KEVOTOR-306007 format. One line per 8 residues: their letters; for each residue x, y, z of N, C-alpha, C, O. Coordinates in steps of 0.1 Angstrom, whole numbers, plus 5000, padded with zeros to 4 digits. Layout:
A> X,Y,Z,X,Y,Z,X,Y,Z,X,Y,Z ~ ...
***
This chain:
SNQNEPQS> 4575,2487,4408,4576,2485,4391,4581,2472,4390,4588,2466,4399 ~ 4577,2466,4378,4579,2454,4371,4595,2453,4366,4599,2459,4356 ~ 4603,2447,4374,4618,2444,4371,4618,2437,4356,4627,2440,4347 ~ 4608,2428,4355,4609,2415,4342,4606,2425,4330,4608,2421,4318 ~ 4599,2439,4331,4596,2445,4318,4609,2451,4311,4617,2458,4317 ~ 4609,2449,4297,4621,2456,4289,4620,2471,4292,4609,2477,4294 ~ 4631,2477,4292,4629,2493,4293,4635,2498,4281,4639,2510,4281 ~ 4637,2493,4270,4644,2499,4260,4637,2498,4245,4633,2508,4239
AVPAASGG> 4636,2486,4239,4634,2483,4225,4618,2484,4227,4613,2480,4237 ~ 4611,2490,4213,4598,2490,4214,4595,2483,4201,4604,2484,4192 ~ 4583,2475,4198,4581,2470,4183,4582,2479,4170,4575,2488,4168 ~ 4591,2474,4161,4591,2484,4151,4579,2483,4143,4570,2474,4144 ~ 4581,2494,4135,4566,2497,4125,4567,2486,4112,4578,2481,4112 ~ 4561,2482,4104,4561,2473,4095,4572,2478,4085,4573,2490,4081 ~ 4581,2469,4082,4593,2471,4071,4604,2473,4082,4615,2476,4078 ~ 4603,2472,4096,4615,2470,4105,4620,2484,4107,4626,2486,4118
ATTDTELF> 4617,2495,4100,4624,2507,4099,4619,2513,4111,4607,2511,4114 ~ 4630,2524,4121,4627,2532,4133,4619,2541,4125,4619,2543,4113 ~ 4609,2547,4135,4602,2556,4131,4602,2567,4140,4609,2565,4149 ~ 4596,2578,4140,4597,2588,4149,4586,2584,4162,4588,2588,4173 ~ 4577,2577,4159,4572,2569,4170,4580,2561,4184,4579,2564,4196 ~ 4589,2552,4178,4598,2544,4183,4610,2556,4189,4616,2552,4200 ~ 4614,2568,4184,4622,2573,4187,4616,2582,4200,4623,2586,4209 ~ 4605,2583,4199,4597,2592,4213,4593,2581,4222,4590,2585,4234
ASFLCNFK> 4593,2569,4220,4591,2557,4228,4604,2557,4237,4605,2556,4250 ~ 4614,2557,4227,4630,2552,4233,4630,2565,4242,4636,2564,4253 ~ 4624,2579,4239,4628,2586,4250,4623,2587,4262,4628,2591,4272 ~ 4609,2580,4260,4604,2578,4275,4609,2567,4281,4604,2564,4292 ~ 4619,2557,4275,4624,2548,4283,4635,2552,4292,4641,2545,4301 ~ 4638,2563,4287,4650,2570,4295,4645,2580,4304,4653,2586,4311 ~ 4633,2584,4306,4625,2593,4315,4635,2594,4330,4636,2604,4338 ~ 4640,2585,4331,4647,2586,4346,4662,2596,4347,4667,2603,4356
RAMRVPNL> 4666,2593,4335,4679,2603,4330,4674,2616,4326,4678,2627,4332 ~ 4665,2616,4316,4660,2627,4312,4654,2637,4320,4658,2649,4319 ~ 4646,2634,4326,4639,2641,4338,4642,2644,4351,4636,2651,4359 ~ 4656,2634,4353,4658,2631,4369,4651,2628,4377,4652,2635,4388 ~ 4642,2617,4374,4634,2611,4384,4641,2598,4391,4648,2590,4385 ~ 4638,2599,4402,4647,2589,4412,4645,2577,4410,4655,2570,4411 ~ 4633,2571,4404,4631,2559,4401,4621,2559,4391,4613,2568,4392 ~ 4620,2550,4381,4606,2551,4371,4594,2546,4377,4583,2549,4373
GAVYDGYV> 4596,2537,4387,4584,2537,4394,4576,2546,4400,4565,2543,4405 ~ 4582,2561,4400,4576,2572,4404,4567,2578,4395,4557,2584,4399 ~ 4573,2576,4378,4565,2581,4370,4551,2575,4368,4548,2563,4368 ~ 4541,2587,4366,4528,2579,4365,4527,2569,4355,4529,2568,4343 ~ 4523,2558,4365,4518,2546,4354,4507,2546,4349,4497,2547,4356 ~ 4507,2547,4337,4496,2548,4329,4497,2546,4313,4507,2541,4308 ~ 4487,2551,4306,4488,2550,4291,4487,2563,4282,4481,2572,4287 ~ 4492,2565,4270,4491,2575,4265,4490,2571,4251,4497,2562,4247
ILTQLGKH> 4477,2578,4242,4477,2576,4228,4489,2584,4219,4491,2596,4221 ~ 4492,2579,4213,4503,2586,4205,4502,2586,4191,4502,2575,4186 ~ 4500,2596,4184,4493,2598,4171,4501,2608,4161,4505,2620,4163 ~ 4503,2603,4151,4514,2615,4142,4509,2614,4130,4506,2605,4123 ~ 4508,2630,4128,4502,2634,4117,4505,2629,4105,4517,2629,4104 ~ 4498,2624,4095,4501,2618,4084,4506,2603,4085,4510,2597,4076 ~ 4505,2598,4094,4507,2584,4095,4495,2574,4095,4484,2577,4098 ~ 4501,2561,4092,4486,2554,4091,4484,2542,4103,4479,2531,4102
WTDLVQTR> 4490,2548,4116,4487,2541,4128,4488,2551,4140,4493,2562,4140 ~ 4482,2545,4150,4483,2552,4164,4488,2543,4174,4486,2531,4172 ~ 4494,2546,4184,4501,2540,4194,4495,2540,4206,4488,2549,4209 ~ 4496,2530,4213,4493,2530,4228,4504,2527,4235,4509,2516,4237 ~ 4508,2538,4239,4522,2535,4249,4521,2538,4261,4514,2547,4266 ~ 4530,2529,4270,4530,2530,4282,4540,2543,4290,4551,2545,4287 ~ 4535,2549,4298,4542,2563,4302,4555,2554,4309,4566,2555,4305 ~ 4554,2546,4318,4567,2545,4325,4576,2536,4319,4588,2536,4322
TGLVKHRW> 4571,2530,4310,4584,2521,4304,4585,2525,4288,4593,2520,4280 ~ 4577,2537,4285,4578,2539,4272,4576,2528,4259,4579,2530,4247 ~ 4571,2518,4265,4567,2505,4254,4556,2508,4249,4548,2515,4255 ~ 4554,2505,4238,4542,2505,4225,4536,2492,4230,4542,2481,4227 ~ 4525,2492,4236,4517,2481,4240,4507,2475,4231,4503,2463,4232 ~ 4502,2484,4223,4493,2483,4210,4495,2491,4199,4499,2502,4201 ~ 4493,2485,4186,4493,2496,4177,4481,2493,4168,4477,2481,4166 ~ 4473,2504,4162,4460,2503,4154,4467,2509,4138,4476,2517,4137
FFKHPASK> 4462,2504,4130,4465,2503,4119,4453,2510,4111,4443,2504,4114 ~ 4452,2519,4102,4442,2525,4096,4445,2529,4082,4456,2529,4078 ~ 4435,2533,4071,4436,2536,4057,4440,2549,4057,4451,2551,4052 ~ 4432,2557,4062,4433,2573,4062,4445,2576,4068,4447,2572,4080 ~ 4454,2583,4064,4465,2591,4073,4460,2599,4083,4451,2607,4080 ~ 4464,2599,4095,4460,2604,4108,4460,2619,4105,4468,2624,4097 ~ 4450,2627,4113,4451,2642,4112,4461,2642,4128,4471,2636,4131 ~ 4448,2653,4137,4456,2657,4147,4450,2651,4160,4457,2654,4169
SAVLLENG> 4441,2642,4164,4434,2638,4171,4429,2625,4172,4423,2620,4163 ~ 4433,2617,4183,4427,2602,4184,4426,2602,4199,4432,2609,4208 ~ 4415,2591,4200,4411,2591,4216,4407,2577,4219,4402,2571,4210 ~ 4409,2569,4232,4407,2557,4234,4393,2556,4241,4391,2560,4252 ~ 4384,2551,4235,4369,2551,4241,4369,2541,4255,4379,2534,4259 ~ 4358,2541,4260,4355,2535,4274,4354,2516,4268,4358,2505,4274 ~ 4349,2519,4257,4348,2502,4252,4362,2498,4246,4362,2488,4239 ~ 4370,2503,4247,4383,2501,4244,4386,2500,4229,4395,2493,4225
NLLYMGHW> 4378,2508,4220,4380,2511,4208,4389,2525,4205,4392,2532,4215 ~ 4391,2527,4193,4399,2537,4192,4393,2546,4182,4391,2540,4171 ~ 4389,2561,4183,4381,2568,4177,4392,2580,4172,4396,2589,4180 ~ 4397,2580,4158,4404,2588,4150,4400,2597,4144,4388,2596,4139 ~ 4408,2609,4142,4402,2618,4128,4414,2617,4119,4425,2620,4123 ~ 4411,2613,4107,4417,2611,4094,4414,2620,4082,4404,2625,4080 ~ 4427,2621,4073,4423,2629,4061,4416,2621,4052,4420,2610,4047 ~ 4406,2628,4049,4396,2621,4037,4393,2630,4025,4391,2642,4028
SPSEEKEY> 4392,2626,4013,4389,2634,4001,4378,2629,3995,4380,2617,3991 ~ 4364,2636,3992,4354,2631,3982,4360,2626,3968,4354,2618,3961 ~ 4369,2632,3965,4375,2628,3948,4387,2617,3951,4393,2615,3962 ~ 4389,2612,3944,4400,2599,3941,4415,2611,3940,4425,2610,3947 ~ 4413,2619,3932,4424,2625,3927,4432,2632,3939,4444,2635,3938 ~ 4422,2634,3951,4426,2643,3963,4425,2657,3957,4431,2665,3964 ~ 4421,2662,3948,4422,2676,3944,4411,2683,3951,4401,2685,3944 ~ 4411,2687,3961,4398,2696,3967,4402,2708,3977,4414,2709,3981
AFNESPDA> 4393,2716,3980,4395,2727,3987,4408,2727,3998,4416,2737,4000 ~ 4407,2718,4004,4417,2718,4017,4428,2709,4018,4434,2706,4028 ~ 4431,2704,4005,4439,2693,4003,4455,2698,4008,4463,2689,4011 ~ 4458,2713,4008,4471,2716,4009,4471,2720,4026,4482,2724,4032 ~ 4462,2719,4033,4461,2720,4047,4462,2709,4055,4453,2701,4057 ~ 4477,2707,4062,4479,2694,4071,4469,2693,4082,4470,2683,4089 ~ 4460,2703,4085,4453,2699,4097,4439,2696,4093,4431,2691,4101 ~ 4436,2698,4079,4423,2694,4076,4422,2677,4079,4430,2668,4079
AGILRELN> 4407,2677,4081,4407,2658,4085,4395,2656,4075,4396,2654,4062 ~ 4382,2655,4081,4371,2648,4069,4365,2639,4075,4352,2639,4075 ~ 4372,2630,4081,4367,2616,4086,4369,2614,4099,4379,2618,4104 ~ 4357,2609,4107,4358,2602,4119,4358,2586,4120,4347,2581,4116 ~ 4366,2578,4125,4365,2562,4123,4367,2558,4137,4375,2564,4144 ~ 4360,2547,4141,4361,2540,4154,4365,2526,4151,4359,2520,4142 ~ 4374,2522,4155,4383,2509,4153,4383,2501,4165,4386,2505,4176 ~ 4380,2488,4161,4379,2480,4173,4396,2474,4176,4405,2477,4168
WDSEVMKS> 4399,2468,4187,4413,2463,4188,4421,2457,4178,4433,2457,4178 ~ 4414,2452,4170,4419,2445,4157,4419,2455,4147,4423,2450,4137 ~ 4417,2466,4146,4416,2476,4137,4407,2476,4127,4409,2482,4116 ~ 4397,2470,4128,4387,2466,4123,4372,2481,4123,4368,2485,4133 ~ 4369,2485,4112,4361,2497,4114,4347,2496,4118,4339,2491,4111 ~ 4343,2501,4130,4329,2497,4135,4320,2509,4134,4308,2509,4136 ~ 4328,2521,4130,4319,2531,4126,4325,2545,4118,4336,2550,4122 ~ 4321,2549,4110,4327,2558,4102,4318,2568,4098,4306,2566,4095
CTFSNNTH> 4323,2580,4099,4316,2593,4097,4323,2604,4091,4332,2610,4097 ~ 4318,2609,4076,4325,2616,4070,4319,2630,4069,4307,2630,4072 ~ 4325,2642,4066,4323,2656,4068,4333,2661,4059,4343,2664,4064 ~ 4332,2663,4047,4339,2669,4037,4334,2670,4024,4328,2661,4019 ~ 4337,2683,4019,4335,2687,4006,4341,2699,4000,4351,2704,4006 ~ 4336,2704,3990,4346,2716,3987,4344,2728,3994,4352,2737,3991 ~ 4335,2730,4002,4332,2740,4013,4334,2738,4029,4338,2747,4037 ~ 4332,2726,4032,4331,2723,4046,4342,2709,4048,4345,2700,4040
ILHHDFVV> 4348,2710,4059,4357,2700,4065,4358,2701,4078,4356,2712,4084 ~ 4363,2689,4085,4364,2688,4100,4380,2691,4101,4387,2686,4092 ~ 4385,2698,4113,4397,2698,4115,4401,2700,4128,4393,2706,4136 ~ 4415,2694,4135,4421,2697,4144,4415,2687,4156,4422,2678,4160 ~ 4403,2688,4160,4395,2682,4176,4383,2678,4175,4374,2682,4167 ~ 4381,2670,4183,4366,2666,4185,4365,2660,4197,4376,2658,4203 ~ 4351,2656,4203,4350,2649,4216,4338,2643,4212,4333,2648,4202 ~ 4333,2630,4220,4323,2625,4221,4311,2629,4230,4313,2631,4242
LPNGNYLA> 4300,2632,4225,4291,2636,4234,4284,2626,4243,4283,2614,4239 ~ 4278,2630,4253,4270,2617,4263,4258,2608,4254,4254,2596,4255 ~ 4254,2620,4242,4243,2611,4235,4251,2603,4225,4243,2597,4217 ~ 4264,2600,4223,4269,2593,4214,4272,2602,4201,4283,2599,4196 ~ 4267,2611,4196,4271,2622,4190,4287,2624,4189,4295,2618,4196 ~ 4291,2634,4178,4306,2637,4176,4304,2652,4176,4295,2657,4170 ~ 4312,2660,4183,4314,2672,4182,4326,2679,4179,4335,2678,4187 ~ 4328,2685,4169,4342,2686,4163,4344,2700,4156,4335,2707,4151
LAWRKVTL> 4354,2704,4155,4358,2717,4150,4358,2717,4132,4364,2708,4126 ~ 4352,2725,4127,4348,2724,4113,4355,2741,4106,4354,2752,4111 ~ 4360,2739,4096,4359,2749,4086,4349,2750,4075,4345,2740,4070 ~ 4346,2764,4072,4339,2765,4061,4344,2777,4053,4347,2788,4057 ~ 4346,2771,4036,4353,2780,4029,4342,2790,4026,4331,2787,4023 ~ 4347,2806,4026,4337,2815,4019,4348,2824,4014,4360,2824,4018 ~ 4342,2834,4004,4350,2843,3996,4351,2853,4004,4343,2855,4013 ~ 4362,2862,3999,4367,2876,4006,4355,2886,4005,4353,2893,4014
EDMEARGF> 4346,2885,3995,4333,2890,3995,4327,2887,4006,4325,2896,4014 ~ 4322,2874,4009,4316,2873,4020,4320,2880,4032,4312,2885,4039 ~ 4333,2880,4035,4339,2885,4047,4338,2897,4046,4333,2902,4056 ~ 4342,2907,4036,4337,2919,4036,4323,2921,4040,4321,2929,4048 ~ 4313,2915,4036,4296,2918,4039,4296,2915,4054,4285,2916,4060 ~ 4307,2911,4060,4304,2905,4074,4313,2918,4083,4315,2918,4095 ~ 4318,2928,4075,4329,2934,4081,4343,2936,4081,4350,2944,4087 ~ 4348,2925,4072,4361,2927,4069,4364,2938,4063,4356,2941,4054
SQKSIMYS> 4374,2945,4065,4379,2959,4058,4394,2955,4052,4402,2946,4056 ~ 4394,2964,4041,4405,2964,4032,4413,2973,4039,4425,2973,4036 ~ 4408,2982,4047,4418,2991,4058,4425,2984,4066,4434,2991,4071 ~ 4426,2972,4070,4431,2965,4084,4445,2960,4076,4447,2957,4064 ~ 4452,2959,4086,4465,2955,4084,4467,2940,4082,4478,2934,4080 ~ 4457,2934,4083,4451,2918,4079,4451,2917,4065,4456,2909,4058 ~ 4443,2926,4062,4437,2923,4046,4455,2926,4039,4460,2918,4031 ~ 4459,2934,4042,4471,2934,4032,4481,2922,4032,4488,2916,4023
RYKTFNKG> 4480,2920,4044,4489,2905,4050,4480,2891,4042,4486,2881,4040 ~ 4469,2893,4041,4461,2881,4033,4464,2883,4018,4465,2874,4010 ~ 4466,2894,4015,4468,2893,3999,4481,2889,3996,4484,2882,3986 ~ 4489,2893,4003,4502,2889,4001,4506,2875,4004,4512,2868,3995 ~ 4502,2871,4016,4498,2857,4020,4494,2843,4008,4498,2832,4007 ~ 4485,2852,3999,4479,2843,3992,4486,2843,3976,4482,2836,3966 ~ 4496,2851,3976,4504,2853,3961,4511,2836,3959,4519,2830,3966 ~ 4506,2833,3950,4515,2819,3943,4513,2809,3955,4523,2801,3958
HAREQTEY> 4502,2809,3962,4500,2798,3972,4488,2791,3969,4479,2797,3962 ~ 4485,2777,3974,4477,2769,3964,4461,2773,3967,4450,2771,3961 ~ 4463,2779,3978,4445,2787,3981,4443,2800,3971,4451,2809,3967 ~ 4432,2797,3969,4428,2809,3958,4432,2822,3966,4436,2822,3978 ~ 4430,2835,3957,4431,2848,3965,4419,2852,3973,4419,2860,3983 ~ 4410,2847,3968,4394,2847,3974,4389,2841,3983,4377,2843,3987 ~ 4399,2830,3989,4393,2825,3999,4397,2827,4014,4407,2834,4018 ~ 4388,2822,4020,4388,2826,4036,4381,2817,4043,4369,2816,4042
LVDGVVEL> 4389,2809,4054,4382,2800,4063,4375,2804,4077,4381,2809,4086 ~ 4362,2800,4077,4355,2805,4090,4354,2795,4099,4346,2786,4095 ~ 4359,2793,4110,4357,2784,4119,4344,2784,4126,4336,2793,4128 ~ 4342,2770,4130,4329,2767,4137,4328,2755,4143,4339,2749,4145 ~ 4319,2749,4148,4316,2737,4155,4304,2732,4151,4293,2738,4149 ~ 4307,2717,4148,4294,2709,4142,4292,2697,4149,4302,2690,4152 ~ 4281,2693,4152,4274,2682,4161,4272,2672,4151,4262,2675,4145 ~ 4277,2662,4147,4275,2647,4140,4266,2635,4146,4267,2630,4157
KSVPEKEE> 4257,2631,4137,4251,2619,4143,4255,2607,4131,4251,2606,4119 ~ 4264,2599,4136,4269,2589,4124,4257,2579,4123,4251,2572,4132 ~ 4256,2579,4107,4247,2568,4103,4255,2555,4101,4263,2554,4092 ~ 4253,2545,4110,4257,2532,4106,4258,2524,4095,4267,2516,4093 ~ 4247,2526,4086,4249,2519,4072,4256,2527,4061,4260,2522,4050 ~ 4258,2540,4064,4268,2548,4053,4280,2553,4062,4279,2554,4074 ~ 4290,2556,4054,4301,2564,4058,4297,2579,4056,4304,2587,4050 ~ 4284,2583,4061,4282,2598,4063,4279,2600,4077,4277,2592,4086
CQTVWYWW> 4278,2616,4078,4271,2620,4092,4259,2629,4088,4259,2637,4079 ~ 4249,2627,4098,4240,2637,4099,4240,2647,4105,4238,2645,4117 ~ 4243,2660,4103,4245,2672,4110,4233,2676,4118,4223,2679,4112 ~ 4234,2677,4129,4221,2679,4139,4226,2693,4147,4220,2695,4157 ~ 4234,2701,4144,4234,2710,4152,4251,2716,4146,4260,2709,4144 ~ 4251,2732,4146,4260,2741,4143,4262,2754,4148,4252,2761,4151 ~ 4275,2758,4148,4278,2771,4151,4289,2776,4144,4300,2770,4143 ~ 4286,2790,4139,4296,2795,4133,4303,2807,4136,4296,2815,4142
EDDHLIQD> 4315,2811,4134,4320,2823,4140,4317,2834,4134,4317,2844,4141 ~ 4313,2835,4119,4312,2846,4114,4295,2850,4115,4291,2858,4108 ~ 4287,2844,4124,4276,2851,4131,4279,2862,4142,4271,2869,4148 ~ 4291,2860,4144,4293,2867,4158,4307,2874,4159,4317,2871,4165 ~ 4305,2885,4150,4315,2892,4149,4317,2906,4151,4306,2913,4151 ~ 4328,2914,4152,4326,2928,4155,4338,2932,4148,4347,2924,4145 ~ 4340,2947,4146,4352,2953,4140,4347,2968,4144,4336,2972,4145 ~ 4359,2975,4145,4361,2989,4150,4368,2996,4138,4374,3006,4143
LDPNGANY> 4370,2995,4127,4377,3000,4118,4371,3009,4104,4376,3018,4099 ~ 4358,3002,4102,4352,3009,4093,4339,3012,4098,4330,3003,4098 ~ 4335,3026,4102,4321,3027,4104,4307,3028,4098,4296,3032,4103 ~ 4311,3023,4082,4304,3024,4075,4302,3009,4070,4296,3005,4060 ~ 4310,2999,4080,4307,2986,4072,4299,2979,4084,4295,2984,4094 ~ 4298,2966,4082,4287,2956,4088,4297,2952,4103,4309,2951,4104 ~ 4287,2950,4110,4293,2946,4125,4301,2956,4134,4307,2953,4144 ~ 4298,2971,4130,4308,2980,4136,4301,2982,4151,4290,2982,4155
GVVKNNPQ> 4316,2982,4156,4314,2988,4173,4327,2989,4181,4337,2989,4174 ~ 4326,2990,4192,4336,2990,4200,4340,2976,4206,4332,2970,4213 ~ 4354,2970,4202,4355,2956,4204,4358,2958,4221,4351,2951,4229 ~ 4364,2963,4224,4367,2961,4241,4351,2959,4249,4350,2949,4257 ~ 4342,2967,4246,4329,2966,4254,4320,2956,4249,4311,2952,4256 ~ 4323,2949,4234,4314,2937,4230,4324,2924,4233,4329,2920,4223 ~ 4326,2918,4243,4335,2906,4248,4327,2893,4240,4333,2884,4235 ~ 4314,2895,4240,4304,2887,4234,4309,2883,4218,4304,2872,4214
LIDVHRKD> 4316,2889,4210,4317,2887,4198,4334,2885,4194,4342,2885,4204 ~ 4339,2883,4184,4351,2881,4180,4354,2891,4170,4345,2895,4162 ~ 4367,2896,4171,4374,2907,4167,4378,2901,4150,4387,2893,4147 ~ 4371,2906,4141,4373,2900,4128,4386,2903,4122,4392,2895,4115 ~ 4391,2917,4128,4405,2922,4126,4414,2920,4138,4419,2929,4144 ~ 4417,2904,4142,4426,2902,4148,4440,2905,4146,4444,2906,4134 ~ 4450,2908,4157,4462,2917,4151,4475,2906,4146,4486,2908,4140 ~ 4470,2892,4153,4483,2880,4151,4480,2879,4135,4469,2880,4130
EMVAAESA> 4494,2878,4127,4495,2875,4112,4502,2862,4110,4510,2860,4101 ~ 4499,2852,4119,4503,2839,4115,4495,2831,4106,4500,2825,4097 ~ 4481,2831,4107,4476,2825,4096,4470,2837,4091,4464,2843,4100 ~ 4469,2842,4078,4463,2850,4071,4449,2848,4067,4442,2858,4066 ~ 4445,2837,4064,4434,2833,4059,4421,2831,4069,4410,2828,4064 ~ 4423,2831,4080,4412,2829,4090,4414,2841,4099,4424,2848,4099 ~ 4402,2844,4109,4404,2852,4119,4403,2849,4137,4404,2856,4147 ~ 4401,2834,4134,4405,2826,4147,4413,2817,4149,4420,2816,4159
HMNALDYD> 4412,2809,4138,4422,2793,4138,4420,2784,4152,4429,2782,4159 ~ 4406,2780,4153,4403,2774,4166,4410,2760,4164,4409,2752,4154 ~ 4418,2759,4178,4429,2744,4176,4424,2733,4184,4427,2721,4181 ~ 4413,2737,4196,4410,2724,4205,4394,2732,4208,4390,2743,4206 ~ 4389,2720,4212,4374,2721,4218,4371,2713,4229,4374,2702,4226 ~ 4366,2713,4239,4358,2702,4250,4346,2708,4251,4342,2719,4247 ~ 4339,2697,4260,4326,2698,4264,4321,2695,4278,4322,2684,4284 ~ 4314,2706,4282,4311,2706,4297,4295,2699,4299,4285,2706,4296
PLFDQVLL> 4294,2688,4302,4280,2680,4302,4271,2686,4313,4259,2686,4310 ~ 4275,2692,4323,4271,2695,4333,4263,2710,4328,4251,2710,4332 ~ 4266,2719,4322,4262,2733,4318,4258,2731,4304,4253,2741,4300 ~ 4261,2720,4294,4259,2721,4278,4265,2731,4273,4260,2740,4265 ~ 4279,2731,4277,4282,2742,4271,4299,2738,4263,4306,2730,4269 ~ 4303,2744,4252,4317,2742,4246,4326,2750,4247,4323,2762,4246 ~ 4340,2745,4251,4349,2754,4253,4359,2753,4242,4365,2743,4239 ~ 4360,2765,4235,4369,2766,4221,4381,2775,4224,4381,2784,4232
NSMCNAES> 4390,2772,4218,4404,2778,4219,4410,2783,4207,4412,2775,4198 ~ 4414,2797,4205,4416,2801,4193,4430,2802,4193,4435,2805,4204 ~ 4438,2799,4183,4454,2801,4184,4456,2815,4178,4465,2821,4185 ~ 4453,2821,4171,4455,2836,4163,4451,2845,4177,4458,2854,4181 ~ 4439,2843,4182,4433,2853,4189,4442,2851,4205,4443,2861,4212 ~ 4446,2842,4208,4453,2835,4220,4442,2838,4231,4445,2845,4241 ~ 4430,2833,4227,4419,2832,4234,4411,2820,4238,4412,2810,4230 ~ 4405,2819,4249,4396,2809,4248,4379,2812,4252,4374,2820,4260
YIIDHNTT> 4373,2805,4245,4357,2810,4243,4350,2798,4249,4354,2787,4248 ~ 4336,2803,4255,4325,2790,4259,4315,2797,4252,4312,2809,4252 ~ 4310,2789,4247,4296,2791,4239,4286,2780,4243,4290,2769,4246 ~ 4271,2785,4243,4260,2778,4246,4258,2765,4236,4257,2766,4224 ~ 4256,2753,4243,4253,2740,4232,4239,2741,4231,4233,2739,4221 ~ 4232,2745,4244,4216,2742,4244,4210,2753,4237,4203,2762,4242 ~ 4213,2751,4223,4205,2761,4214,4200,2755,4204,4204,2744,4201 ~ 4188,2761,4197,4186,2754,4181,4198,2762,4172,4207,2769,4177
IDEAASHK> 4197,2758,4159,4207,2758,4149,4203,2776,4147,4211,2784,4147 ~ 4191,2778,4145,4187,2792,4144,4192,2802,4158,4197,2814,4158 ~ 4191,2795,4167,4195,2807,4180,4212,2805,4180,4218,2815,4183 ~ 4218,2796,4177,4231,2796,4176,4235,2806,4166,4245,2812,4170 ~ 4230,2810,4154,4233,2818,4148,4230,2833,4150,4233,2843,4143 ~ 4224,2834,4163,4217,2845,4167,4226,2853,4179,4238,2852,4182 ~ 4218,2860,4185,4223,2867,4196,4212,2864,4209,4213,2867,4220 ~ 4203,2858,4205,4192,2854,4216,4188,2842,4215,4187,2836,4204
GGARGKGG> 4186,2837,4229,4179,2823,4229,4187,2813,4235,4198,2818,4239 ~ 4185,2802,4237,4192,2791,4245,4191,2793,4259,4183,2801,4263 ~ 4200,2785,4267,4199,2786,4281,4202,2797,4289,4198,2799,4300 ~ 4210,2806,4283,4220,2818,4287,4210,2828,4280,4210,2839,4286 ~ 4200,2828,4269,4197,2838,4269,4203,2847,4256,4197,2856,4250 ~ 4217,2843,4252,4226,2847,4241,4228,2843,4231,4237,2847,4224 ~ 4219,2834,4226,4221,2829,4215,4235,2816,4214,4239,2806,4221 ~ 4240,2821,4203,4255,2816,4200,4268,2826,4203,4280,2823,4201
DILF> 4261,2841,4209,4272,2846,4215,4281,2840,4225,4277,2831,4231 ~ 4296,2845,4227,4304,2840,4236,4298,2843,4247,4292,2854,4249 ~ 4299,2832,4258,4294,2837,4274,4304,2840,4280,4304,2852,4284 ~ 4317,2833,4283,4329,2838,4288,4340,2838,4278,4351,2843,4281
***
């Protein structure tokens, strides 16, 4: 290890105040004592991108020393994800609203994002891609595809009636929980969030994205409570479909709440993780938009149904 490197102080944010970032970095500086590592030279010598929800900066932190080596600043407050690209630029997901008053459908959700921005080393915007309106918005996670497009998680706002048409039953425990959850809440009582994945192509001359592919969970649902309702079947015999009546009650206005995704370029498949269902899903990306909304077609012949 480099004995000349400082092992304690980190650069303060603007204004000189100690922030959570500095406190976290200070903890890393005490890695030897906290983790009982014989020497700091044994700790993985690399870097991590540290992004805090709602902050206007992202840090590049050295793992062995806890030092903030670089800090990017940006206009839109950070959401859940940021990555360091091979060209040295930072790509981050930020909160963005189409209205100046920021009064839009997803304003109360800290997970909602809406904008992807690529910044150079000097925090200058190189690319900007927005996907946000009163019915759709990005959230949580994204990856960059080999073709340069962005693959990101998204929410689509639908009505309770829309979900009932998909088989969401008033007989479910989740339905009563849903109604209780929305009393006095910022969301309307008729709102429901459907999870999905969108592939976006950045349009350089505009702060917009061209949607080139998408997949939505409500095209692949099953339920076993109402024989007269839509998508009725035996849940355990249909692992390719998502149970709309999951038993978890943490998030009442969603059936899956996807938290993370990844992409496998070898098989052209997408990996999704559902917090509410405590499950991970693999779906086929090698489909048309129509095939992704169906149960046939694509490289595996199953359309947008779950492969694994």
